[in-house]
C-alpha positions, 0 to 999 in steps of 0.5 A: 542778556540784560545782566550780561550787558550791564555787567560788561559795562560795569567792568569796562568802567572799572578798567580804564577809568581807574587810571584817570581822574574821576570828576563828581557832579552832585545832582540836586533838585526840588519842587513844591507844587499846589494843585487844585481841581474842581470837577463836575460829578464830584462833590468835593474838590481836590487840593494837593500840596506836594514836595518833591526832592531828587538827589544823587551824583554822577561820577565821570572819568574820560568817556565813562560815567556812572549816575545814581539818583533817588527821589522822594515825593511827600504830600503836605496836603493830601485832600485828593485821590492819588489813583492808588489809595482811598476812594475816588470821591475827589478828583485825581491828582496823579502824584502819590507819595513815593520814595524810590530810585529814580535813575541808576545808569552807566554810560559811555560817551564819545562824539560819535557814540553814546551807550547808556545802560540801566534805569534812565530817562528817554525822551524822543523828538517832542515826547509824543510817543516816548517821553519822561512825563516830567510834569508828574512828580514821580515821572517815568523812566526806563530800564533799558540799553540805549545807543546813540550813534552819529555816523555822519555829520547831521545824521543820528541813529537812536536805538533803545531796548527797554525791558521795563517802564517805571511809571508815575505811580511809584512803589505802591503802584498796583492793578491797572496802575502798576509801579512798573510794566515789563515787556520787550520795548524797542525804540528806533529813531533815525534823524537827518538834517536837511535844508528844510529841517530835521527829517526823522523816521521812527519805529516804536514797538510798545510791549505792555506785557502785564495782564492787569494793564488793560489786558495787553491792549496797549501793546502796539507797533507804530511807524512814521516820520516827522519834519521839524524846522525853522526859517528866519523871515527877518530881524527878530522874526522866525517861523518854526514848523512841525509835520508828522504822520504815523500809523499804528496797529496791534502788537505782541499779545494785544487781543485787539486787531486794529489800525489807526493813523496819526497826523500833526501840523504845527507852526509857531511865529516868533516876532520880537518877543511875541509867539503865535502858535496854531496846529491840528493834531489827529489821533485816529480811530479804527472801528470805534471799540475801546483801545482800537484808536491811536494810543500813546501809553509811553508819551508825555501826554500832559504836553498835548491836547490840553492840561485838563488831562481828558485825553491821556487815553485816546477815546474809542472814536479818536480825537481831533485837536484844533488849537491856537494860542499866543504869548509874550516873553520878556528878558532881564527885568531887574532881578528877573531873568525871564518872564513869559505869559501864554494862552492856548485854546483847543477845540476837540472833536472825534475822528469817527462820527464827527462829535464835538467833545468839548473846548479847553483854555490853558493859561501859563505864566512863568518867572525865572530867577537864576536857578528858580522857576516859578509858574502859575498854570490854569486849565478849563475844560468845557464838556459837550459830548465827552467827560465833564466840566473841569477846572485845574489850577497849579502854583509851582516852584522848581529849583535845581543845583 
């Protein structure tokens, strides 16, 4: 079926597109990042200076487009454990060196319908369940066919079938950290605009069909809903909010039998450049056995529950994250287009047995000048009953054409 779909799309491009003018759009972006990690229990710190480049092109003719993009990640300083090579005597920095095809896709796009086939990025809602893992240099893409349909104004149906997940571990990935994970994944997302925000219902069938990857124990079916909206409360005052609930259970070959729930309540108040944010997120537990809590193996997990990455895999007893933060942003300061500062505090507890895991503080400063973004980031996790004390610092420069 995969071959038939992609071949049909290629023939369709080669037909009507030939009679129209073809526009070529170059795709170029670069990233330089220094990451330093100190972790209790390891005598040596990790120091990683990585350089990531992506380059390619998109050819578009009328509603049809073909896109190809390659990427390479080089470690100029590799005093770190990349998860694949060497012994874990230093902290993990999940950016192994890699050269690979990042995206290769064909697309048909009109106002009511977009169909994309091939290796592509897929990000749904806030990326909690399906995302690109864009912070990591190799990122995550999907070998998939995706259809986005807008049958009515304010209504969108998003359906995707992915037979492969290209992971952040790159071409050398192996064992539990495969370069690609096969399976029959289905992502269904139906969103409708309402007076109080966008209401979304979703169903995500995750089929991790590789025995080396946790013995199929990350295969799951997740069903839920989400409301995201905002309200203007006055001149330069806006309230944004998110509410979400989902239930998850075992799927396909998963030998575990479990059911776990997910909850999120989040609000952000914007007042004349200031942002105040707070929320509560729960990834629930079932019986307390490993991988019977709510898991998000295809989500952009770095965005959630602290940048120290202590909860990329949900603990057996689940996790409750109470967080609060704030920041301020400036626009047009001389040659600087935007400058932002922000801080967030997290308190982590188990969903089952009521244990305090630890606390974390995250700090971020960003400066944007035209097509260049410079960021400095810091995370400090203070452990109580989970993991060990960890400090991380990043200095990063991103540029895109």
